[in-house]
C-alpha positions in Angstrom: 0.0 0.0 0.0 0.9 3.6 0.4 2.6 5.0 3.6 3.1 8.7 4.4 5.8 9.8 7.0 5.6 13.4 8.1 8.5 15.2 9.8 7.4 17.8 12.4 9.3 20.8 13.8 9.4 21.6 17.6 6.0 23.3 17.4 4.3 20.4 15.7 4.2 22.0 12.2 4.9 19.9 9.1 8.4 20.3 7.6 8.3 17.6 5.0 6.2 14.6 4.0 7.5 11.4 2.4 5.0 9.1 0.6 6.2 5.5 0.1 4.5 3.8 -2.8 3.9 0.0 -2.8 5.3 -0.3 0.7 5.2 -3.5 2.7 6.4 -4.3 6.2 9.5 -6.5 6.2 10.2 -6.5 10.0 8.5 -5.4 13.2 10.1 -5.6 16.6 8.9 -4.8 20.1 11.2 -3.4 22.7 11.7 -4.9 26.2 8.6 -4.8 28.4 9.1 -4.0 32.0 5.9 -4.4 34.0 7.4 -2.7 37.0 8.1 0.5 35.1 5.9 3.1 33.4 8.5 3.7 30.6 7.5 3.9 27.0 8.1 0.8 24.9 10.1 1.1 21.7 8.7 -0.3 18.5 10.8 -0.8 15.4 9.3 -1.0 11.9 11.2 -1.7 8.7 9.5 -1.0 5.3 10.4 -1.9 1.8 9.0 0.2 -1.0 9.2 0.6 -4.8 9.5 4.4 -5.0 8.9 7.5 -2.9 7.9 11.2 -3.3 8.8 14.0 -0.9 7.0 17.3 -0.4 8.7 20.0 1.7 7.4 23.0 3.6 9.3 26.3 4.1 9.4 28.4 7.2 6.1 30.2 6.1 4.4 26.8 6.0 4.0 26.8 2.2 4.9 23.8 0.1 8.0 24.5 -2.0 8.3 21.5 -4.2 8.5 17.8 -4.5 11.2 15.1 -5.1 10.2 11.9 -6.8 12.5 8.9 -7.1 12.5 5.2 -7.7 
């Protein structure tokens, strides 16, 4: 399917967005679970994809272009 990954700045605004086309999950790992602690659990996801597009945003939050690659 299609997966979109968005990078955010410190204020939560979009900086750039990558769209992965024909993506599929090749690996998924859970971190160590500690029932005696309230810490966050790390999840690791590996994707394989055919090609990707990237759209960036400048400091005024306007889209400035796209990069497409295979």
